[in-house]
Biopython code that builds the backbone (N, CA, C, O; Angstrom):
import numpy as np
from Bio.PDB.StructureBuilder import StructureBuilder

atoms = [
    (1, "MET", "N", (17.184, 19.006, 17.937)),
    (1, "MET", "CA", (16.562, 19.507, 19.144)),
    (1, "MET", "C", (15.285, 20.268, 18.833)),
    (1, "MET", "O", (14.324, 20.222, 19.600)),
    (2, "GLU", "N", (15.278, 20.972, 17.700)),
    (2, "GLU", "CA", (14.087, 21.745, 17.341)),
    (2, "GLU", "C", (12.887, 20.835, 17.135)),
    (2, "GLU", "O", (11.762, 21.202, 17.475)),
    (3, "GLU", "N", (13.125, 19.629, 16.569)),
    (3, "GLU", "CA", (12.015, 18.720, 16.321)),
    (3, "GLU", "C", (11.355, 18.291, 17.628)),
    (3, "GLU", "O", (10.131, 18.172, 17.691)),
    (4, "VAL", "N", (12.149, 18.060, 18.667)),
    (4, "VAL", "CA", (11.593, 17.671, 19.955)),
    (4, "VAL", "C", (10.773, 18.821, 20.517)),
    (4, "VAL", "O", (9.725, 18.596, 21.122)),
    (5, "LEU", "N", (11.228, 20.029, 20.328)),
    (5, "LEU", "CA", (10.509, 21.184, 20.836)),
    (5, "LEU", "C", (9.195, 21.416, 20.101)),
    (5, "LEU", "O", (8.269, 21.992, 20.671)),
    (6, "LYS", "N", (9.096, 20.986, 18.862)),
    (6, "LYS", "CA", (7.866, 21.157, 18.084)),
    (6, "LYS", "C", (6.832, 20.092, 18.425)),
    (6, "LYS", "O", (5.778, 20.039, 17.790)),
    (7, "GLY", "N", (7.102, 19.260, 19.394)),
    (7, "GLY", "CA", (6.161, 18.234, 19.792)),
    (7, "GLY", "C", (6.356, 16.908, 19.078)),
    (7, "GLY", "O", (5.589, 15.972, 19.304)),
    (8, "ARG", "N", (7.352, 16.808, 18.233)),
    (8, "ARG", "CA", (7.653, 15.567, 17.528)),
    (8, "ARG", "C", (8.874, 14.922, 18.152)),
    (8, "ARG", "O", (9.838, 15.600, 18.507)),
    (9, "SER", "N", (8.825, 13.660, 18.275)),
    (9, "SER", "CA", (9.942, 12.930, 18.863)),
    (9, "SER", "C", (10.811, 12.343, 17.753)),
    (9, "SER", "O", (10.311, 11.724, 16.814)),
    (10, "ILE", "N", (12.109, 12.547, 17.880)),
    (10, "ILE", "CA", (13.044, 11.967, 16.912)),
    (10, "ILE", "C", (12.963, 10.445, 16.992)),
    (10, "ILE", "O", (13.050, 9.762, 15.972)),
    (11, "LYS", "N", (12.798, 9.919, 18.200)),
    (11, "LYS", "CA", (12.699, 8.477, 18.387)),
    (11, "LYS", "C", (11.482, 7.929, 17.643)),
    (11, "LYS", "O", (11.583, 6.892, 16.987)),
    (12, "ALA", "N", (10.352, 8.594, 17.729)),
    (12, "ALA", "CA", (9.142, 8.136, 17.043)),
    (12, "ALA", "C", (9.328, 8.163, 15.526)),
    (12, "ALA", "O", (8.902, 7.240, 14.831)),
    (13, "ASP", "N", (9.960, 9.217, 15.014)),
    (13, "ASP", "CA", (10.229, 9.298, 13.580)),
    (13, "ASP", "C", (11.153, 8.171, 13.143)),
    (13, "ASP", "O", (10.933, 7.549, 12.104)),
    (14, "PHE", "N", (12.187, 7.908, 13.937)),
    (14, "PHE", "CA", (13.133, 6.837, 13.617)),
    (14, "PHE", "C", (12.431, 5.491, 13.619)),
    (14, "PHE", "O", (12.636, 4.684, 12.712)),
    (15, "GLU", "N", (11.603, 5.238, 14.631)),
    (15, "GLU", "CA", (10.885, 3.974, 14.706)),
    (15, "GLU", "C", (9.948, 3.802, 13.515)),
    (15, "GLU", "O", (9.816, 2.700, 12.983)),
    (16, "ALA", "N", (9.308, 4.871, 13.098)),
    (16, "ALA", "CA", (8.419, 4.805, 11.936)),
    (16, "ALA", "C", (9.211, 4.491, 10.669)),
    (16, "ALA", "O", (8.755, 3.711, 9.832)),
    (17, "GLN", "N", (10.381, 5.087, 10.522)),
    (17, "GLN", "CA", (11.218, 4.833, 9.351)),
    (17, "GLN", "C", (11.722, 3.395, 9.332)),
    (17, "GLN", "O", (11.741, 2.754, 8.281)),
    (18, "VAL", "N", (12.130, 2.888, 10.492)),
    (18, "VAL", "CA", (12.606, 1.507, 10.579)),
    (18, "VAL", "C", (11.463, 0.544, 10.269)),
    (18, "VAL", "O", (11.656, -0.432, 9.545)),
    (19, "THR", "N", (10.283, 0.812, 10.808)),
    (19, "THR", "CA", (9.124, -0.037, 10.547)),
    (19, "THR", "C", (8.787, -0.052, 9.067)),
    (19, "THR", "O", (8.533, -1.113, 8.498)),
    (20, "ALA", "N", (8.783, 1.121, 8.436)),
    (20, "ALA", "CA", (8.489, 1.205, 7.000)),
    (20, "ALA", "C", (9.526, 0.447, 6.183)),
    (20, "ALA", "O", (9.175, -0.258, 5.237)),
    (21, "ALA", "N", (10.792, 0.584, 6.536)),
    (21, "ALA", "CA", (11.856, -0.114, 5.808)),
    (21, "ALA", "C", (11.708, -1.628, 5.942)),
    (21, "ALA", "O", (11.883, -2.355, 4.964)),
    (22, "LEU", "N", (11.390, -2.101, 7.129)),
    (22, "LEU", "CA", (11.205, -3.541, 7.340)),
    (22, "LEU", "C", (9.987, -4.058, 6.587)),
    (22, "LEU", "O", (10.015, -5.164, 6.046)),
    (23, "MET", "N", (8.920, -3.269, 6.548)),
    (23, "MET", "CA", (7.722, -3.677, 5.822)),
    (23, "MET", "C", (8.008, -3.787, 4.328)),
    (23, "MET", "O", (7.547, -4.722, 3.674)),
    (24, "ILE", "N", (8.766, -2.837, 3.788)),
    (24, "ILE", "CA", (9.108, -2.882, 2.371)),
    (24, "ILE", "C", (10.020, -4.068, 2.087)),
    (24, "ILE", "O", (9.830, -4.787, 1.105)),
    (25, "GLN", "N", (11.006, -4.266, 2.946)),
    (25, "GLN", "CA", (11.959, -5.360, 2.746)),
    (25, "GLN", "C", (11.269, -6.721, 2.800)),
    (25, "GLN", "O", (11.606, -7.615, 2.023)),
    (26, "SER", "N", (10.317, -6.884, 3.698)),
    (26, "SER", "CA", (9.637, -8.171, 3.840)),
    (26, "SER", "C", (8.424, -8.274, 2.920)),
    (26, "SER", "O", (7.752, -9.305, 2.897)),
    (27, "ASN", "N", (8.137, -7.220, 2.164)),
    (27, "ASN", "CA", (6.998, -7.179, 1.242)),
    (27, "ASN", "C", (5.709, -7.524, 1.981)),
    (27, "ASN", "O", (4.988, -8.448, 1.604)),
    (28, "ALA", "N", (5.438, -6.780, 3.021)),
    (28, "ALA", "CA", (4.281, -7.006, 3.876)),
    (28, "ALA", "C", (2.972, -6.846, 3.118)),
    (28, "ALA", "O", (2.903, -6.140, 2.113)),
    (29, "LEU", "N", (1.942, -7.509, 3.611)),
    (29, "LEU", "CA", (0.605, -7.337, 3.074)),
    (29, "LEU", "C", (-0.062, -6.151, 3.772)),
    (29, "LEU", "O", (-0.039, -6.037, 4.998)),
    (30, "ILE", "N", (-0.651, -5.278, 2.971)),
    (30, "ILE", "CA", (-1.268, -4.055, 3.476)),
    (30, "ILE", "C", (-2.779, -4.149, 3.280)),
    (30, "ILE", "O", (-3.231, -4.392, 2.161)),
    (31, "PRO", "N", (-3.576, -3.963, 4.343)),
    (31, "PRO", "CA", (-5.025, -3.997, 4.170)),
    (31, "PRO", "C", (-5.507, -2.840, 3.294)),
    (31, "PRO", "O", (-4.817, -1.831, 3.146)),
    (32, "ILE", "N", (-6.682, -2.996, 2.724)),
    (32, "ILE", "CA", (-7.184, -2.007, 1.780)),
    (32, "ILE", "C", (-7.357, -0.631, 2.433)),
    (32, "ILE", "O", (-7.154, 0.387, 1.772)),
    (33, "LYS", "N", (-7.723, -0.582, 3.703)),
    (33, "LYS", "CA", (-7.867, 0.718, 4.379)),
    (33, "LYS", "C", (-6.557, 1.491, 4.371)),
    (33, "LYS", "O", (-6.547, 2.700, 4.141)),
    (34, "LEU", "N", (-5.455, 0.800, 4.619)),
    (34, "LEU", "CA", (-4.152, 1.455, 4.609)),
    (34, "LEU", "C", (-3.732, 1.794, 3.176)),
    (34, "LEU", "O", (-3.095, 2.821, 2.941)),
    (35, "ALA", "N", (-4.087, 0.934, 2.225)),
    (35, "ALA", "CA", (-3.779, 1.220, 0.818)),
    (35, "ALA", "C", (-4.470, 2.500, 0.365)),
    (35, "ALA", "O", (-3.888, 3.291, -0.378)),
    (36, "VAL", "N", (-5.691, 2.705, 0.803)),
    (36, "VAL", "CA", (-6.429, 3.934, 0.478)),
    (36, "VAL", "C", (-5.673, 5.148, 0.996)),
    (36, "VAL", "O", (-5.523, 6.139, 0.282)),
    (37, "ARG", "N", (-5.200, 5.077, 2.225)),
    (37, "ARG", "CA", (-4.465, 6.202, 2.817)),
    (37, "ARG", "C", (-3.123, 6.429, 2.137)),
    (37, "ARG", "O", (-2.737, 7.572, 1.890)),
    (38, "LEU", "N", (-2.405, 5.341, 1.832)),
    (38, "LEU", "CA", (-1.090, 5.470, 1.205)),
    (38, "LEU", "C", (-1.178, 6.035, -0.210)),
    (38, "LEU", "O", (-0.351, 6.851, -0.615)),
    (39, "CYS", "N", (-2.178, 5.598, -0.947)),
    (39, "CYS", "CA", (-2.286, 5.974, -2.359)),
    (39, "CYS", "C", (-3.076, 7.255, -2.575)),
    (39, "CYS", "O", (-2.973, 7.872, -3.635)),
    (40, "GLY", "N", (-3.849, 7.657, -1.601)),
    (40, "GLY", "CA", (-4.587, 8.913, -1.720)),
    (40, "GLY", "C", (-5.778, 8.850, -2.668)),
    (40, "GLY", "O", (-6.212, 9.878, -3.189)),
    (41, "ILE", "N", (-6.308, 7.653, -2.893)),
    (41, "ILE", "CA", (-7.515, 7.519, -3.709)),
    (41, "ILE", "C", (-8.529, 6.684, -2.937)),
    (41, "ILE", "O", (-8.166, 5.947, -2.020)),
    (42, "SER", "N", (-9.793, 6.801, -3.309)),
    (42, "SER", "CA", (-10.853, 6.116, -2.574)),
    (42, "SER", "C", (-10.862, 4.616, -2.863)),
    (42, "SER", "O", (-10.252, 4.139, -3.820)),
    (43, "ARG", "N", (-11.565, 3.906, -2.016)),
    (43, "ARG", "CA", (-11.732, 2.470, -2.186)),
    (43, "ARG", "C", (-12.433, 2.164, -3.514)),
    (43, "ARG", "O", (-12.081, 1.208, -4.206)),
    (44, "GLN", "N", (-13.418, 2.978, -3.855)),
    (44, "GLN", "CA", (-14.147, 2.791, -5.117)),
    (44, "GLN", "C", (-13.227, 3.013, -6.312)),
    (44, "GLN", "O", (-13.301, 2.283, -7.300)),
    (45, "GLU", "N", (-12.359, 4.024, -6.223)),
    (45, "GLU", "CA", (-11.428, 4.290, -7.317)),
    (45, "GLU", "C", (-10.420, 3.162, -7.443)),
    (45, "GLU", "O", (-10.035, 2.798, -8.554)),
    (46, "ILE", "N", (-9.990, 2.609, -6.326)),
    (46, "ILE", "CA", (-9.084, 1.461, -6.371)),
    (46, "ILE", "C", (-9.771, 0.305, -7.095)),
    (46, "ILE", "O", (-9.154, -0.348, -7.936)),
    (47, "SER", "N", (-11.041, 0.044, -6.778)),
    (47, "SER", "CA", (-11.779, -1.037, -7.440)),
    (47, "SER", "C", (-11.889, -0.802, -8.941)),
    (47, "SER", "O", (-11.722, -1.731, -9.731)),
    (48, "ARG", "N", (-12.171, 0.438, -9.338)),
    (48, "ARG", "CA", (-12.257, 0.757, -10.771)),
    (48, "ARG", "C", (-10.921, 0.532, -11.464)),
    (48, "ARG", "O", (-10.872, -0.022, -12.563)),
    (49, "ARG", "N", (-9.844, 0.959, -10.825)),
    (49, "ARG", "CA", (-8.522, 0.812, -11.441)),
    (49, "ARG", "C", (-8.079, -0.651, -11.493)),
    (49, "ARG", "O", (-7.394, -1.052, -12.434)),
    (50, "ILE", "N", (-8.458, -1.444, -10.505)),
    (50, "ILE", "CA", (-8.149, -2.880, -10.545)),
    (50, "ILE", "C", (-8.850, -3.500, -11.754)),
    (50, "ILE", "O", (-8.252, -4.292, -12.482)),
    (51, "ALA", "N", (-10.115, -3.140, -11.967)),
    (51, "ALA", "CA", (-10.881, -3.681, -13.092)),
    (51, "ALA", "C", (-10.268, -3.276, -14.434)),
    (51, "ALA", "O", (-10.305, -4.050, -15.390)),
    (52, "ARG", "N", (-9.703, -2.064, -14.508)),
    (52, "ARG", "CA", (-9.063, -1.591, -15.745)),
    (52, "ARG", "C", (-7.643, -2.115, -15.905)),
    (52, "ARG", "O", (-7.055, -2.011, -16.982)),
    (53, "GLY", "N", (-7.085, -2.686, -14.820)),
    (53, "GLY", "CA", (-5.724, -3.191, -14.877)),
    (53, "GLY", "C", (-4.678, -2.133, -14.590)),
    (53, "GLY", "O", (-3.502, -2.327, -14.898)),
    (54, "THR", "N", (-5.087, -1.017, -14.003)),
    (54, "THR", "CA", (-4.142, 0.070, -13.728)),
    (54, "THR", "C", (-3.842, 0.235, -12.235)),
    (54, "THR", "O", (-3.388, 1.293, -11.798)),
    (55, "PHE", "N", (-4.097, -0.810, -11.469)),
    (55, "PHE", "CA", (-3.776, -0.825, -10.040)),
    (55, "PHE", "C", (-3.427, -2.269, -9.697)),
    (55, "PHE", "O", (-3.978, -3.187, -10.304)),
    (56, "PRO", "N", (-2.529, -2.492, -8.746)),
    (56, "PRO", "CA", (-2.146, -3.872, -8.389)),
    (56, "PRO", "C", (-3.345, -4.710, -7.964)),
    (56, "PRO", "O", (-4.282, -4.205, -7.347)),
    (57, "LYS", "N", (-3.305, -5.985, -8.298)),
    (57, "LYS", "CA", (-4.370, -6.903, -7.903)),
    (57, "LYS", "C", (-4.268, -7.187, -6.408)),
    (57, "LYS", "O", (-3.170, -7.362, -5.879)),
    (58, "PRO", "N", (-5.404, -7.231, -5.735)),
    (58, "PRO", "CA", (-5.385, -7.601, -4.318)),
    (58, "PRO", "C", (-5.245, -9.112, -4.157)),
    (58, "PRO", "O", (-5.487, -9.875, -5.092)),
    (59, "HIS", "N", (-4.861, -9.519, -2.985)),
    (59, "HIS", "CA", (-4.714, -10.936, -2.664)),
    (59, "HIS", "C", (-5.690, -11.282, -1.552)),
    (59, "HIS", "O", (-5.764, -10.583, -0.541)),
    (60, "LYS", "N", (-6.438, -12.360, -1.742)),
    (60, "LYS", "CA", (-7.404, -12.794, -0.726)),
    (60, "LYS", "C", (-6.656, -13.262, 0.510)),
    (60, "LYS", "O", (-5.599, -13.886, 0.415)),
    (61, "LEU", "N", (-7.215, -12.956, 1.660)),
    (61, "LEU", "CA", (-6.587, -13.353, 2.919)),
    (61, "LEU", "C", (-7.136, -14.673, 3.439)),
    (61, "LEU", "O", (-6.798, -15.100, 4.542)),
    (62, "SER", "N", (-7.986, -15.318, 2.643)),
    (62, "SER", "CA", (-8.548, -16.597, 3.011)),
    (62, "SER", "C", (-8.602, -17.479, 1.767)),
    (62, "SER", "O", (-8.698, -16.978, 0.647)),
    (63, "LYS", "N", (-8.540, -18.767, 1.966)),
    (63, "LYS", "CA", (-8.611, -19.679, 0.832)),
    (63, "LYS", "C", (-10.053, -19.959, 0.422)),
    (63, "LYS", "O", (-10.298, -20.610, -0.594)),
    (64, "ARG", "N", (-11.002, -19.470, 1.210)),
    (64, "ARG", "CA", (-12.409, -19.688, 0.866)),
    (64, "ARG", "C", (-12.760, -18.970, -0.429)),
    (64, "ARG", "O", (-12.241, -17.893, -0.723)),
    (65, "LYS", "N", (-13.636, -19.580, -1.184)),
    (65, "LYS", "CA", (-14.010, -19.046, -2.494)),
    (65, "LYS", "C", (-14.661, -17.671, -2.387)),
    (65, "LYS", "O", (-14.411, -16.797, -3.217)),
    (66, "ASN", "N", (-15.492, -17.480, -1.372)),
    (66, "ASN", "CA", (-16.219, -16.213, -1.234)),
    (66, "ASN", "C", (-15.572, -15.263, -0.221)),
    (66, "ASN", "O", (-16.259, -14.443, 0.388)),
    (67, "ALA", "N", (-14.279, -15.371, -0.046)),
    (67, "ALA", "CA", (-13.570, -14.499, 0.898)),
    (67, "ALA", "C", (-13.658, -13.045, 0.452)),
    (67, "ALA", "O", (-13.512, -12.740, -0.732)),
    (68, "THR", "N", (-13.898, -12.154, 1.404)),
    (68, "THR", "CA", (-14.029, -10.738, 1.065)),
    (68, "THR", "C", (-12.855, -9.898, 1.556)),
    (68, "THR", "O", (-12.653, -8.790, 1.059)),
    (69, "ARG", "N", (-12.085, -10.387, 2.508)),
    (69, "ARG", "CA", (-10.947, -9.616, 3.011)),
    (69, "ARG", "C", (-9.778, -9.770, 2.058)),
    (69, "ARG", "O", (-9.351, -10.881, 1.743)),
    (70, "VAL", "N", (-9.269, -8.630, 1.607)),
    (70, "VAL", "CA", (-8.143, -8.634, 0.687)),
    (70, "VAL", "C", (-7.059, -7.698, 1.191)),
    (70, "VAL", "O", (-7.306, -6.829, 2.027)),
    (71, "ALA", "N", (-5.853, -7.889, 0.669)),
    (71, "ALA", "CA", (-4.727, -7.032, 1.017)),
    (71, "ALA", "C", (-3.819, -6.931, -0.198)),
    (71, "ALA", "O", (-3.908, -7.732, -1.128)),
    (72, "PHE", "N", (-2.949, -5.940, -0.174)),
    (72, "PHE", "CA", (-2.019, -5.695, -1.269)),
    (72, "PHE", "C", (-0.596, -5.863, -0.760)),
    (72, "PHE", "O", (-0.291, -5.528, 0.384)),
    (73, "TYR", "N", (0.270, -6.385, -1.620)),
    (73, "TYR", "CA", (1.681, -6.424, -1.257)),
    (73, "TYR", "C", (2.232, -5.012, -1.316)),
    (73, "TYR", "O", (1.971, -4.269, -2.262)),
    (74, "LEU", "N", (2.993, -4.650, -0.302)),
    (74, "LEU", "CA", (3.529, -3.301, -0.202)),
    (74, "LEU", "C", (4.404, -2.951, -1.405)),
    (74, "LEU", "O", (4.381, -1.811, -1.869)),
    (75, "GLN", "N", (5.163, -3.900, -1.908)),
    (75, "GLN", "CA", (6.021, -3.631, -3.064)),
    (75, "GLN", "C", (5.187, -3.281, -4.291)),
    (75, "GLN", "O", (5.572, -2.410, -5.071)),
    (76, "ASP", "N", (4.047, -3.948, -4.470)),
    (76, "ASP", "CA", (3.161, -3.622, -5.590)),
    (76, "ASP", "C", (2.635, -2.193, -5.471)),
    (76, "ASP", "O", (2.593, -1.451, -6.453)),
    (77, "LEU", "N", (2.231, -1.817, -4.249)),
    (77, "LEU", "CA", (1.753, -0.451, -4.032)),
    (77, "LEU", "C", (2.870, 0.562, -4.255)),
    (77, "LEU", "O", (2.640, 1.640, -4.804)),
    (78, "HIS", "N", (4.067, 0.213, -3.830)),
    (78, "HIS", "CA", (5.217, 1.099, -4.015)),
    (78, "HIS", "C", (5.475, 1.330, -5.502)),
    (78, "HIS", "O", (5.753, 2.456, -5.916)),
    (79, "ASP", "N", (5.384, 0.271, -6.305)),
    (79, "ASP", "CA", (5.554, 0.406, -7.756)),
    (79, "ASP", "C", (4.471, 1.307, -8.347)),
    (79, "ASP", "O", (4.747, 2.127, -9.223)),
    (80, "TRP", "N", (3.243, 1.150, -7.865)),
    (80, "TRP", "CA", (2.141, 1.986, -8.358)),
    (80, "TRP", "C", (2.355, 3.453, -7.966)),
    (80, "TRP", "O", (2.139, 4.352, -8.779)),
    (81, "ILE", "N", (2.772, 3.687, -6.746)),
    (81, "ILE", "CA", (2.973, 5.060, -6.263)),
    (81, "ILE", "C", (4.065, 5.761, -7.063)),
    (81, "ILE", "O", (3.978, 6.964, -7.308)),
    (82, "LYS", "N", (5.098, 5.013, -7.475)),
    (82, "LYS", "CA", (6.180, 5.616, -8.261)),
    (82, "LYS", "C", (5.690, 6.116, -9.615)),
    (82, "LYS", "O", (6.161, 7.146, -10.098)),
    (83, "SER", "N", (4.750, 5.403, -10.235)),
    (83, "SER", "CA", (4.261, 5.836, -11.550)),
    (83, "SER", "C", (2.803, 5.417, -11.744)),
    (83, "SER", "O", (2.523, 4.475, -12.485)),
    (84, "PRO", "N", (1.879, 6.109, -11.084)),
    (84, "PRO", "CA", (0.468, 5.705, -11.165)),
    (84, "PRO", "C", (-0.150, 5.852, -12.555)),
    (84, "PRO", "O", (-1.087, 5.126, -12.885)),
    (85, "HIS", "N", (0.351, 6.769, -13.369)),
    (85, "HIS", "CA", (-0.251, 7.006, -14.680)),
    (85, "HIS", "C", (0.199, 6.001, -15.731)),
    (85, "HIS", "O", (-0.454, 5.851, -16.764)),
    (86, "THR", "N", (1.300, 5.317, -15.479)),
    (86, "THR", "CA", (1.802, 4.358, -16.467)),
    (86, "THR", "C", (1.757, 2.918, -15.960)),
    (86, "THR", "O", (2.231, 2.011, -16.645)),
    (87, "TYR", "N", (1.203, 2.698, -14.786)),
    (87, "TYR", "CA", (1.184, 1.364, -14.186)),
    (87, "TYR", "C", (0.191, 0.459, -14.917)),
    (87, "TYR", "O", (-0.931, 0.871, -15.214)),
    (88, "LEU", "N", (0.603, -0.759, -15.201)),
    (88, "LEU", "CA", (-0.279, -1.798, -15.733)),
    (88, "LEU", "C", (-0.020, -3.087, -14.973)),
    (88, "LEU", "O", (1.129, -3.429, -14.693)),
    (89, "GLN", "N", (-1.102, -3.812, -14.636)),
    (89, "GLN", "CA", (-0.950, -5.116, -13.992)),
    (89, "GLN", "C", (-0.215, -6.039, -14.955)),
    (89, "GLN", "O", (-0.306, -5.875, -16.172)),
    (90, "GLU", "N", (0.508, -7.002, -14.414)),
    (90, "GLU", "CA", (1.272, -7.935, -15.248)),
    (90, "GLU", "C", (0.380, -8.663, -16.242)),
    (90, "GLU", "O", (0.792, -8.893, -17.379)),
    (91, "SER", "N", (-0.835, -9.031, -15.838)),
    (91, "SER", "CA", (-1.713, -9.770, -16.740)),
    (91, "SER", "C", (-2.240, -8.898, -17.883)),
    (91, "SER", "O", (-2.750, -9.425, -18.872)),
    (92, "TRP", "N", (-2.123, -7.570, -17.760)),
    (92, "TRP", "CA", (-2.599, -6.652, -18.793)),
    (92, "TRP", "C", (-1.487, -6.290, -19.772)),
    (92, "TRP", "O", (-1.756, -5.726, -20.832)),
    (93, "GLN", "N", (-0.249, -6.607, -19.430)),
    (93, "GLN", "CA", (0.870, -6.198, -20.296)),
    (93, "GLN", "C", (1.064, -7.140, -21.442)),
    (93, "GLN", "O", (1.961, -6.940, -22.261)),
]
sb = StructureBuilder()
sb.init_structure("model")
sb.init_model(0)
sb.init_chain("A")
sb.init_seg("    ")
for serial, (resi, resn, name, xyz) in enumerate(atoms, 1):
    if name == "N":
        sb.init_residue(resn, " ", resi, " ")
    sb.init_atom(name, np.array(xyz, "f"), 0.0, 1.0, " ", f" {name:<3s}", serial, name[0])
structure = sb.get_structure()
């Protein structure tokens, strides 16, 4: 009851938790803007870490050769968030 009084809805929190669980279970693709917010580092830092092999590789959202829109699998980001200092891309291991 206190949470409702503080301006937060228990229903909204529950819906957010269910949505997050479903996204993780289905290994949803996350756009780079959301990856920046989830990981707490800038887009430029993500690019540097991808080049060094210390951040998950993005996946192109188009089959075109010069496609610029990319996204990350949520499970890959989750693995990185669990241990960002020891993470290595599979191709770097």
